[in-house]
C-alpha positions as CSV (number, residue, x, y, z in Angstrom):
1,X,-49.9,-105.9,56.1
2,X,-52.3,-105.5,53.3
3,X,-52.4,-102.4,51.0
4,X,-55.6,-101.2,49.4
5,X,-56.3,-98.8,46.6
6,X,-58.0,-95.6,47.8
7,X,-61.2,-94.7,45.8
8,X,-60.7,-93.8,42.1
9,X,-56.9,-93.4,42.4
10,X,-53.7,-95.3,42.1
11,X,-52.7,-94.6,45.7
12,X,-52.3,-97.7,48.0
13,X,-52.6,-97.3,51.7
14,X,-52.0,-99.9,54.5
15,X,-55.1,-101.3,56.1
16,X,-54.0,-99.7,59.4
17,X,-53.1,-96.0,59.6
18,X,-51.3,-94.6,62.6
19,X,-53.4,-91.9,64.3
20,X,-51.7,-89.2,66.3
21,X,-54.4,-87.5,68.3
22,X,-52.5,-88.7,71.4
23,X,-49.4,-86.8,70.4
24,X,-49.1,-83.6,72.5
25,X,-51.5,-83.4,75.3
26,X,-52.7,-79.8,75.2
27,X,-56.1,-78.7,76.5
28,X,-59.0,-81.2,76.0
29,X,-56.7,-83.5,74.0
30,X,-54.8,-84.3,77.2
31,X,-57.7,-86.7,77.9
32,X,-56.6,-88.8,74.9
33,X,-52.9,-89.0,75.6
34,X,-49.7,-86.9,75.9
35,X,-47.1,-88.6,73.8
36,X,-43.9,-86.6,73.4
37,X,-41.4,-86.5,70.5
38,X,-39.4,-89.5,71.8
39,X,-42.6,-91.5,72.2
40,X,-43.9,-90.4,68.8
41,X,-40.7,-91.4,67.1
42,X,-40.9,-94.8,68.8
43,X,-44.5,-95.4,67.9
44,X,-43.9,-94.3,64.3
45,X,-41.1,-96.8,64.0
46,X,-43.3,-99.5,65.5
47,X,-46.0,-98.8,63.0
48,X,-43.6,-98.7,60.0
49,X,-42.0,-102.0,61.1
50,X,-45.5,-103.5,61.0
51,X,-46.0,-102.2,57.4
52,X,-48.0,-99.0,58.1
53,X,-47.4,-96.5,55.4
54,X,-49.8,-93.6,56.4
55,X,-49.7,-91.2,59.3
56,X,-52.8,-89.2,60.2
57,X,-53.0,-86.0,62.2
58,X,-54.9,-82.7,62.3
59,X,-54.1,-79.1,62.9
60,X,-56.5,-78.9,65.8
61,X,-54.9,-81.8,67.7
62,X,-53.4,-80.2,70.8
63,X,-53.6,-76.8,69.0
64,X,-51.0,-77.8,66.4
65,X,-48.7,-79.6,68.8
66,X,-49.4,-83.0,67.3
67,X,-48.2,-81.7,63.9
68,X,-45.1,-80.1,65.5
69,X,-44.2,-83.4,67.2
70,X,-44.5,-85.2,63.9
71,X,-42.3,-82.6,62.3
72,X,-39.7,-83.2,64.9
73,X,-40.0,-87.0,64.8
74,X,-39.8,-87.5,61.1
75,X,-36.4,-87.4,59.5
76,X,-36.0,-87.5,55.8
77,X,-35.9,-91.3,55.6
78,X,-39.1,-91.7,57.6
79,X,-40.9,-88.9,55.7
80,X,-40.1,-90.4,52.3
81,X,-41.5,-93.8,53.4
82,X,-44.8,-92.5,54.8
83,X,-47.9,-90.8,53.4
84,X,-48.6,-87.8,55.6
85,X,-52.2,-86.8,56.2
86,X,-53.6,-83.8,58.1
87,X,-56.9,-81.9,58.3
88,X,-58.3,-78.4,58.1
89,X,-61.6,-76.8,59.3
90,X,-61.4,-76.0,63.0
91,X,-59.6,-73.0,64.5
92,X,-56.0,-73.2,65.9
93,X,-54.4,-70.2,67.7
94,X,-56.3,-67.1,66.6
95,X,-60.0,-67.5,67.2
96,X,-61.1,-64.7,64.8
97,X,-64.2,-65.1,62.6
98,X,-62.2,-66.1,59.5
99,X,-59.9,-68.6,61.3
100,X,-62.3,-71.5,60.9
101,X,-64.3,-73.2,58.2
102,X,-63.5,-74.1,54.6
103,X,-63.2,-70.7,53.0
104,X,-60.3,-70.1,50.6
105,X,-58.8,-67.7,53.2
106,X,-58.8,-70.3,56.0
107,X,-57.7,-73.3,53.9
108,X,-54.7,-71.6,52.4
109,X,-53.6,-70.1,55.6
110,X,-54.1,-73.3,57.6
111,X,-52.3,-75.4,54.9
112,X,-49.2,-73.1,55.1
113,X,-49.2,-73.3,58.9
114,X,-49.5,-77.1,58.8
115,X,-46.6,-77.4,56.3
116,X,-44.5,-75.3,58.6
117,X,-45.3,-77.3,61.7
118,X,-44.8,-80.6,59.9
119,X,-41.5,-79.4,58.4
120,X,-42.5,-80.7,55.0
121,X,-43.1,-79.2,51.6
122,X,-46.3,-81.2,50.8
123,X,-49.2,-83.0,52.5
124,X,-50.0,-86.3,50.8
125,X,-53.6,-86.4,52.0
126,X,-55.6,-83.3,53.1
127,X,-58.9,-83.8,54.9
128,X,-61.8,-81.4,55.2
129,X,-62.2,-82.2,58.9
130,X,-65.9,-81.2,59.2
131,X,-68.7,-79.8,57.0
132,X,-68.9,-76.0,56.5
133,X,-72.4,-75.1,55.5
134,X,-71.6,-71.4,55.1
135,X,-68.9,-71.7,52.4
136,X,-69.8,-72.7,48.9
137,X,-68.4,-76.1,48.1
138,X,-67.0,-74.6,44.8
139,X,-64.9,-72.2,46.8
140,X,-63.5,-75.0,49.0
141,X,-62.7,-77.2,46.0
142,X,-61.1,-74.3,44.0
143,X,-58.8,-73.6,46.9
144,X,-57.9,-77.3,47.3
145,X,-57.4,-77.5,43.5
146,X,-54.9,-74.6,43.6
147,X,-53.0,-76.3,46.5
148,X,-52.8,-79.5,44.5
149,X,-51.5,-77.6,41.4
150,X,-49.0,-75.9,43.5
151,X,-47.7,-79.3,44.8
152,X,-48.7,-78.6,48.4
153,X,-51.3,-81.4,48.7
154,X,-51.7,-84.6,46.8
155,X,-55.2,-86.0,47.5
156,X,-58.4,-84.7,49.0
157,X,-60.7,-86.4,51.5
158,X,-63.7,-85.4,53.7
159,X,-64.5,-86.3,57.3
160,X,-67.7,-86.2,59.3
161,X,-69.8,-85.4,56.2
162,X,-73.4,-86.7,55.7
163,X,-74.3,-88.5,52.5
164,X,-75.8,-85.4,50.8
165,X,-72.9,-83.3,51.8
166,X,-70.5,-85.6,50.0
167,X,-72.7,-85.9,46.9
168,X,-72.9,-82.1,46.7
169,X,-69.1,-81.8,46.8
170,X,-68.7,-84.6,44.2
171,X,-71.2,-83.0,41.9
172,X,-69.5,-79.6,42.1
173,X,-66.1,-81.2,41.5
174,X,-67.2,-83.1,38.5
175,X,-69.1,-80.1,37.0
176,X,-66.1,-77.8,37.3
177,X,-63.3,-80.3,36.7
178,X,-61.8,-79.6,40.2
179,X,-60.1,-81.9,42.6
180,X,-62.4,-84.7,43.7
181,X,-62.5,-86.3,47.2
182,X,-61.4,-89.9,47.0
183,X,-62.0,-90.9,50.7
184,X,-64.1,-90.2,53.7
185,X,-62.8,-90.4,57.3
186,X,-65.8,-91.5,59.4
187,X,-66.7,-93.0,62.8
188,X,-67.8,-96.6,62.3
189,X,-67.7,-99.5,64.8
190,X,-69.6,-102.5,66.0
191,X,-71.2,-100.2,68.5
192,X,-72.0,-97.4,66.0
193,X,-73.1,-98.7,62.6
194,X,-75.0,-95.7,61.3
195,X,-72.6,-95.3,58.4
196,X,-74.1,-98.3,56.8
197,X,-77.3,-96.5,55.9
198,X,-75.8,-93.9,53.5
199,X,-72.0,-93.3,53.8
200,X,-70.7,-96.8,53.0
201,X,-73.1,-97.4,50.1
202,X,-72.3,-94.0,48.7
203,X,-68.6,-94.7,49.1
204,X,-68.8,-97.9,47.2
205,X,-70.9,-96.3,44.4
206,X,-68.8,-93.1,44.1
207,X,-65.3,-94.3,44.8
208,X,-65.0,-92.5,48.2
209,X,-63.5,-95.1,50.4
210,X,-63.7,-95.1,54.2
211,X,-61.0,-94.5,56.7
212,X,-62.3,-95.2,60.2
213,X,-61.5,-93.0,63.2
214,X,-61.9,-94.1,66.8
215,X,-62.4,-97.7,65.7
216,X,-62.6,-99.0,69.2
217,X,-65.3,-96.5,70.1
218,X,-63.0,-94.4,72.3
219,X,-61.8,-97.6,74.1
220,X,-65.2,-99.0,74.8
221,X,-64.5,-102.0,72.6
222,X,-60.9,-102.5,73.8
223,X,-61.8,-105.2,76.3
224,X,-61.3,-103.0,79.3
225,X,-65.0,-102.6,79.9
226,X,-67.1,-105.6,81.1
227,X,-70.7,-105.8,82.3
228,X,-70.9,-105.7,86.1
229,X,-67.3,-104.7,86.6
230,X,-65.9,-101.3,87.7
231,X,-65.0,-99.0,85.0
232,X,-61.2,-98.8,84.5
233,X,-59.2,-95.8,85.5
234,X,-56.9,-93.7,83.3
235,X,-59.2,-94.0,80.2
236,X,-60.7,-91.3,78.0
237,X,-64.2,-92.1,79.5
238,X,-62.8,-91.7,83.0
239,X,-61.5,-88.3,81.9
240,X,-65.0,-87.4,80.6
241,X,-64.2,-87.6,76.9
242,X,-67.7,-87.7,75.4
243,X,-67.1,-89.3,72.0
244,X,-68.8,-91.5,70.9
245,X,-72.2,-91.4,72.5
246,X,-73.6,-94.7,73.9
247,X,-77.3,-94.9,73.4
248,X,-77.8,-98.4,74.6
249,X,-75.4,-99.5,77.3
250,X,-76.7,-103.1,77.5
251,X,-76.4,-103.5,73.8
252,X,-72.8,-102.3,74.1
253,X,-72.0,-105.0,76.7
254,X,-73.7,-107.6,74.6
255,X,-71.2,-106.7,71.8
256,X,-68.3,-106.8,74.2
257,X,-69.2,-110.3,75.3
258,X,-69.2,-111.6,71.8
259,X,-65.8,-109.9,71.1
260,X,-64.4,-111.9,74.0
261,X,-66.0,-115.1,72.7
262,X,-64.6,-114.6,69.2
263,X,-61.1,-113.7,70.5
264,X,-61.0,-116.9,72.5
265,X,-61.2,-118.9,69.2
266,X,-58.0,-117.2,68.0
267,X,-54.9,-118.0,69.9
268,X,-53.6,-114.9,71.6
269,X,-56.2,-112.6,70.0
270,X,-57.8,-109.8,72.0
271,X,-61.2,-108.2,71.8
272,X,-59.7,-105.0,70.5
273,X,-58.0,-106.9,67.6
274,X,-61.3,-108.6,66.8
275,X,-63.2,-105.3,66.7
276,X,-60.5,-103.8,64.3
277,X,-60.4,-107.0,62.1
278,X,-64.1,-106.9,61.7
279,X,-63.9,-103.4,60.3
280,X,-61.5,-104.6,57.7
281,X,-64.1,-107.1,56.4
282,X,-66.6,-104.4,55.7
283,X,-67.2,-103.2,52.1
284,X,-65.8,-99.8,51.2
285,X,-63.3,-99.7,54.1
286,X,-59.8,-99.0,53.1
287,X,-58.0,-98.3,56.3
288,X,-58.6,-98.2,60.1
289,X,-56.9,-95.3,62.0
290,X,-55.3,-96.7,65.2
291,X,-53.7,-94.6,67.9
292,X,-52.6,-95.5,71.4
293,X,-51.7,-93.9,74.7
294,X,-49.0,-96.6,75.2
295,X,-46.6,-98.7,73.2
296,X,-48.4,-101.8,74.5
297,X,-51.7,-100.6,73.2
298,X,-50.2,-99.9,69.8
299,X,-48.5,-103.3,69.7
300,X,-51.8,-105.0,70.4
301,X,-53.7,-102.9,67.8
302,X,-51.2,-103.5,65.0
303,X,-51.7,-107.3,65.3
304,X,-55.2,-106.8,64.0
305,X,-53.8,-106.4,60.5
306,X,-53.0,-110.2,60.4
307,X,-56.1,-111.5,62.2
308,X,-58.4,-113.3,59.9
309,X,-61.9,-113.8,61.1
310,X,-64.0,-116.8,59.9
311,X,-67.4,-116.5,58.4
312,X,-68.9,-117.8,61.7
313,X,-67.0,-115.1,63.6
314,X,-68.3,-112.4,61.3
315,X,-71.8,-113.7,61.4
316,X,-71.8,-113.8,65.2
317,X,-70.6,-110.2,65.4
318,X,-73.2,-109.2,62.8
319,X,-76.1,-110.7,64.8
320,X,-75.2,-108.9,68.0
321,X,-74.6,-105.5,66.4
322,X,-76.6,-105.3,63.1
323,X,-78.8,-102.1,63.1
324,X,-82.4,-102.3,62.1
325,X,-83.5,-101.2,58.6
326,X,-85.0,-97.7,58.6
327,X,-87.3,-96.4,55.9
328,X,-86.9,-96.5,52.9
329,X,-84.5,-99.4,53.3
330,X,-87.0,-101.9,54.8
331,X,-89.3,-101.2,51.9
332,X,-86.4,-101.6,49.4
333,X,-85.5,-104.9,51.0
334,X,-89.0,-106.3,50.5
335,X,-89.9,-104.9,47.1
336,X,-86.7,-104.0,45.2
337,X,-84.5,-107.1,45.7
338,X,-84.7,-108.0,42.0
339,X,-82.8,-104.8,41.0
340,X,-80.2,-103.9,43.6
341,X,-76.7,-102.7,42.9
342,X,-73.5,-103.7,44.8
343,X,-73.8,-100.4,46.6
344,X,-77.4,-101.2,47.7
345,X,-76.2,-104.6,49.0
346,X,-73.7,-103.0,51.4
347,X,-76.6,-102.4,53.7
348,X,-79.4,-104.7,52.4
349,X,-77.7,-108.0,51.6
350,X,-77.8,-109.5,55.2
351,X,-81.5,-108.8,55.3
352,X,-82.2,-110.5,52.0
353,X,-80.8,-113.8,53.3
354,X,-83.6,-114.2,55.7
């Protein structure tokens, strides 16, 4: 297992993070899985044995039950060896008008509730789970800074933010000397590469590294789906889980065929492992969040940490999935190539080789 520094910090995180959205099984989250305490303890041990040092959850997963299961599954030894991450933004329990968002009121209350459910005195990494356009970013940052000074959180990240949202938060943090986000948790896969336009270049430029959620596109890139074959049963899609959207089904199947082709070149590799390993070649990506309904799925996913793709493998995956340049990027590629930064090249470099 490789360990990478996160943003402008001294924190090192394994290239694979164990995701726990499958822990619990309440409400809509039952579509993703229903791992109980015994199963959670087993999967945590499997991940730790593979070298994973970060566990990721959220207060909204199964209305807090995911956090409760983790609290039960982690003894003192496991807790001390793991970085524990959770998220705040969405409502859990009481659905009152102040029980959501990133106000000081909600952040402090939600943090205390998460600490109680997780049976810990601190959260190593606290994520703003979604943008809140009604709360001033200064209020959010001040609340997070107070939690850090109190020793209740260690590091701050953001999730599902746009580029300008992140820059607004960074600007406010720098201007006021408040806690600064060092990472972004984003959706990014061979099937959905929109993050390359703004989020990944911003991350490289500003030291806000990427953690990838749903890296197999909700199972679409797992190898279970093939063109012309019946859709498998017992999957998220079969249960009408609607993330991520698929705008071009034929393009998706083209990607899947190349995943199988590349996997065949590596003895024992699977399409899922190839899709995960590709993400780890991308600039600005620190860790990929993997979760699983079953132990067999987790075992397969964990092997991606040691799969090394060749330049030919990567180029083949690039050709079948690379998004077109939007404006102003096509203009920059043709007229600004003499003065581009490393951040610019995250998106533009492949197009300059033509």
